[in-house]
C-alpha positions in Angstrom: 47.1 -57.7 25.4 44.8 -60.6 26.8 45.7 -64.0 28.1 48.7 -63.3 29.9 50.1 -61.4 33.2 53.4 -61.6 34.7 52.4 -63.8 37.3 51.0 -66.0 34.6 54.2 -66.2 32.8 56.0 -66.8 36.1 53.5 -69.9 36.7 53.8 -71.1 33.1 57.8 -71.3 33.7 57.5 -72.9 36.8 55.0 -75.9 35.5 57.2 -76.4 32.3 60.3 -76.8 34.3 59.1 -80.2 35.3 60.5 -82.3 32.8 58.7 -85.4 32.3 60.3 -87.0 28.9 63.6 -86.8 27.2 62.6 -83.9 25.2 64.7 -80.7 24.8 61.7 -78.2 25.0 58.5 -77.5 26.4 55.8 -75.0 25.5 52.7 -73.5 26.6 50.7 -70.8 24.7 50.6 -67.2 26.1 48.7 -65.0 23.5 48.3 -64.6 19.8 48.2 -60.8 18.3 47.3 -60.7 14.9 50.1 -62.4 13.1 52.7 -62.9 15.8 52.7 -65.7 18.3 53.8 -66.0 22.0 54.7 -68.9 24.0 56.4 -69.4 27.2 59.1 -72.2 26.7 61.5 -74.1 28.9 64.8 -75.5 27.6 66.2 -78.7 28.7 68.7 -79.7 30.1 68.9 -77.0 33.0 65.4 -75.9 32.8 66.1 -72.6 31.4 62.9 -70.4 31.1 62.7 -68.9 27.2 60.0 -66.5 25.4 59.4 -67.5 22.0 58.3 -65.5 19.4 56.9 -66.9 16.0 56.1 -64.9 12.8 53.9 -65.9 10.0 55.4 -68.0 7.1 58.9 -69.7 7.0 61.4 -66.7 6.1 64.7 -67.3 4.5 67.0 -65.8 7.5 70.6 -65.0 8.0 71.1 -66.5 11.3 74.1 -64.5 11.9 71.8 -61.7 12.4 70.5 -63.2 15.7 72.3 -61.0 18.7 74.6 -62.8 21.4 72.8 -61.6 24.4 74.6 -61.4 28.1 72.2 -63.1 30.3 70.4 -64.8 27.7 70.7 -66.6 24.4 68.8 -66.0 21.1 68.0 -69.4 19.5 66.6 -70.2 16.1 63.8 -73.0 16.7 63.5 -75.7 14.2 62.0 -78.9 13.9 59.2 -78.3 16.1 55.8 -79.3 15.2 54.0 -76.4 17.3 55.9 -74.2 14.9 55.3 -75.6 11.6 55.0 -73.1 9.0 55.9 -70.4 11.0 59.4 -68.6 12.1 60.2 -69.1 15.5 63.1 -67.4 17.6 63.6 -68.1 21.2 65.0 -66.0 24.2 66.3 -68.4 26.5 67.8 -67.3 29.9 71.1 -68.3 30.6 72.0 -70.1 33.6 74.2 -67.1 35.0 71.3 -64.8 34.1 69.0 -63.2 36.7 65.5 -64.2 36.6 63.9 -61.3 37.3 65.5 -59.4 34.8 64.8 -61.6 32.3 61.1 -61.7 33.2 61.3 -57.8 32.7 62.8 -58.3 29.4 60.0 -60.9 28.2 57.4 -58.6 29.5 59.0 -55.5 27.4 59.3 -57.7 24.4 55.9 -58.8 24.1 54.5 -54.8 25.0 56.8 -53.7 22.4 55.8 -56.0 19.4 52.2 -55.3 20.5 52.7 -51.8 20.0 54.2 -52.5 16.6 51.4 -54.8 15.5 48.9 -52.1 16.5 50.7 -49.6 14.0 51.0 -52.3 11.4 54.9 -52.3 11.1 56.0 -53.3 7.8 58.7 -56.1 9.4 58.0 -57.2 12.9 61.0 -59.6 12.8 63.3 -56.4 12.4 61.3 -54.7 15.4 61.9 -57.8 17.4 65.7 -58.1 16.7 66.2 -54.1 17.3 64.4 -54.6 20.6 66.5 -57.6 21.5 69.8 -56.1 20.5 68.8 -52.7 22.8 68.4 -55.3 25.9 71.8 -57.3 24.7 73.4 -53.6 25.0 72.0 -53.0 28.3 73.2 -56.0 29.6 76.7 -55.7 28.4 76.9 -52.2 30.0 78.9 -51.4 32.8 77.0 -49.8 35.7 78.7 -47.0 37.2 77.0 -44.9 40.2 74.3 -42.4 39.1 75.2 -39.0 38.4 73.7 -36.2 40.9 71.2 -35.5 38.0 69.9 -39.0 37.6 69.9 -39.3 41.4 67.2 -36.6 41.7 65.4 -37.5 38.5 64.8 -41.2 39.7 64.1 -39.6 43.1 61.4 -37.9 41.6 59.7 -40.7 39.8 59.8 -42.9 42.9 58.1 -40.1 44.7 55.4 -40.0 42.1 55.4 -44.1 42.1 54.8 -43.9 45.9 51.6 -41.6 45.2 50.3 -43.9 42.8 50.6 -46.9 45.2 48.7 -45.1 47.4 46.1 -44.4 45.2 43.2 -46.6 44.0 45.7 -48.2 41.7 47.5 -49.8 44.9 50.2 -52.3 44.0 48.8 -52.2 40.3 50.8 -48.7 40.3 54.1 -50.5 39.6 53.0 -51.8 36.2 52.3 -48.0 35.4 56.0 -47.2 35.3 57.1 -47.5 32.0 59.9 -45.1 32.0 62.7 -47.8 32.6 61.1 -50.0 29.7 62.0 -47.1 27.2 58.2 -45.7 27.1 58.6 -41.9 25.8 57.2 -41.2 29.5 57.5 -42.3 32.8 54.2 -43.4 33.7 51.1 -44.8 31.2 48.3 -44.6 33.8 45.1 -46.2 32.2 44.8 -44.5 28.9 46.8 -41.3 29.9 50.5 -40.5 30.4 52.5 -38.7 33.0 55.9 -37.4 32.7 58.2 -36.6 35.7 60.8 -33.8 35.9 62.8 -33.1 39.0 65.2 -30.1 40.0 67.1 -28.9 43.2 67.6 -25.7 41.4 66.1 -22.7 43.7 65.7 -20.6 40.6 64.6 -21.7 37.2 63.4 -25.0 36.2 65.3 -26.7 33.4 63.6 -29.8 32.2 65.1 -31.4 29.5 63.0 -33.0 26.6 64.5 -36.1 25.3 62.4 -36.7 22.2 59.3 -35.2 20.2 57.2 -38.0 21.4 57.7 -37.0 25.3 55.1 -34.2 25.7 53.3 -35.2 22.6 51.5 -38.8 22.9 48.1 -40.0 21.6 47.3 -40.8 24.8 44.9 -39.0 27.3 44.8 -37.2 29.5 48.6 -36.1 29.5 50.7 -34.2 32.0 54.0 -33.1 32.7 54.7 -33.0 36.6 57.8 -30.9 37.9 59.2 -31.7 41.4 61.3 -29.3 43.0 63.4 -30.8 46.0 65.9 -29.0 48.5 68.4 -30.5 50.5 67.6 -30.8 54.0 69.3 -33.0 57.2 65.5 -34.4 57.8 64.9 -35.3 54.6 64.7 -38.8 52.6 68.0 -40.2 50.5 67.2 -42.1 47.4 68.7 -44.8 49.1 65.8 -44.7 51.8 63.2 -44.2 49.2 64.1 -47.4 47.8 64.1 -49.1 50.9 60.7 -48.0 51.7 59.0 -48.9 48.4 60.7 -52.4 48.9 58.9 -52.7 52.0 55.6 -51.3 50.7 56.0 -53.9 47.8 57.0 -56.7 49.5 53.8 -58.2 50.9 52.5 -58.6 47.3 55.4 -60.2 45.9 56.2 -57.3 43.7 59.4 -56.2 45.4 61.6 -58.2 42.9 60.1 -56.6 39.9 60.6 -53.2 41.4 64.3 -54.5 41.8 64.7 -55.4 38.1 63.1 -52.1 37.0 65.7 -50.2 39.4 68.7 -52.2 37.8 67.4 -50.8 34.3 67.3 -47.4 35.8 71.1 -47.9 36.7 70.4 -48.1 40.6 72.5 -50.9 42.2 72.7 -51.5 46.0 76.5 -51.5 45.9 76.4 -48.0 45.2 73.5 -47.0 47.9 76.5 -45.4 50.3 77.0 -42.9 47.4 73.2 -41.8 47.8 73.2 -40.5 51.2 72.3 -36.8 50.3 68.5 -35.9 51.7 66.0 -33.9 50.5 62.3 -33.2 50.7 59.9 -32.0 48.1 59.2 -28.2 48.3 57.1 -28.1 45.2 55.2 -30.0 42.7 53.0 -29.0 40.3 51.6 -30.1 36.9 50.9 -29.2 33.3 48.4 -30.2 31.3 49.8 -31.4 27.7 47.3 -29.3 25.7 47.5 -26.6 23.4 48.6 -23.9 26.1 51.8 -26.0 26.7 54.8 -24.9 25.1 56.6 -27.7 23.5 57.4 -29.6 19.8 54.9 -31.8 18.7 54.9 -33.9 15.7 52.7 -32.1 13.7 54.8 -28.7 14.2 57.7 -29.6 13.2 58.7 -30.3 9.5 58.3 -34.1 8.3 62.0 -34.3 7.7 63.1 -33.7 11.4 63.0 -37.3 12.7 64.1 -36.5 16.1 65.0 -34.0 18.6 65.7 -33.0 22.5 65.3 -29.5 23.9 64.9 -27.8 27.3 62.0 -26.0 28.5 62.1 -23.4 31.5 59.2 -24.8 33.4 59.5 -21.5 35.6 58.7 -19.3 32.5 55.4 -21.0 31.7 52.8 -18.4 32.2 49.7 -20.8 31.9 48.3 -21.7 35.3 49.8 -25.1 36.8 47.4 -27.9 38.4 48.0 -29.4 41.6 48.8 -33.1 42.1 45.1 -33.7 43.2 43.6 -32.3 40.0 46.2 -34.8 38.2 44.9 -37.5 40.1 41.3 -36.9 39.7 41.9 -36.7 35.8 42.9 -40.2 36.0 40.0 -41.3 37.9 42.2 -41.9 41.0 40.5 -39.9 43.6 
């Protein structure tokens, strides 16, 4: 999508917050993607930030279908000239809602709808409401400490993120971390994808594959990266890794977005004392997502199979693996 960035959205909200009349709403256009229009908005009183998505035509619509969000409200906009002959729905940050999480949600909504448009989805309004419901479920969730497996999984993703930050991408690497935003793969790098799996097992590497799409993407190149950690007193804890990345991202102003992504992943500072085990990386290798990779693909399973998850023992794969440097070279980062 062109015409907007995370920074641009924040600037738009700041500008809109300066109410000059007694109006209830102020808007600024962000982007038009085929038949969808996106506006940044501000709702008064309270100067509450909003993302407005409008659809072609005035649809007959049961307003009871609108989700009741936690941390945000879902509002049907009527009697606004800017949305004449369109159906406009606004996501509006509630007074107690986190601005950083709301920004993250707005970005995810825009990107998910952009993706839906690209595949000519029949009912974009349904796609939009489904995504909003998913965010509503997240906001309503009680956040418990991460399980040991989830801790290692997040540590592996942060390890790769740190490497990407040190590459040509610099701080733009944070935008590549798409796993928290429900993407099928953890990282989208240029036109390619990178999925990360981590283990502390000394023998065998059981990688849980969460969907058919996780190792079957139209984006290329694609790699699965396997990281083995071992516990060591001189290693790095999950809390250490988070603190180090926050410090690394602070000068560019990206630390707040990083914190929002962490929250979506289930990492909360109040649980940091529980994440004190220290690890060092003992092995890191990659597997190209090509014909030699044992995996399920959409073309290889019957059409009636709508979804699947499965486990691959990566230590049992006989085809040669590639190094991290070779992966980065494939993405043009070396």
